[in-house]
Steps between C-alpha positions, in 0.01 A plus 500: 500500500635842408555764765536881462868470453470230233262709300736800473775260369284422195599679182231720353688656219310299234155496691206600291288741703124538439281792618172518687324814550205587726348734232647724241882472529556855572626456856739210426450134507614206703736266302552135565733231370557135569869474589508125603286218622292654778682822464382850375629854464260784556577850374361842440477635144540858617833400661661269239851548639393394853584150603180279487386333816520118505228259617406135510174389357362461851596849593333644186190302596505632855528858367211449267706523183377261236741426211206419264416868515831562327418226240727246675428150634600398838 
């Protein structure tokens, strides 16, 4: 099982991020990428240079973030 330190060791340079917006994308959108088995990177489209946060699938679920909203399967 991955922990927080393991997640930040994963390379995300080639990760493909998808956006999900709550309405018109005028304020910025949340971005999400699968970065490994049971591993995700969550970013902010308004701050593309900021390091994305990393989560396990269980952590995303606990936070109410559904990868299917981004067009991704779990």
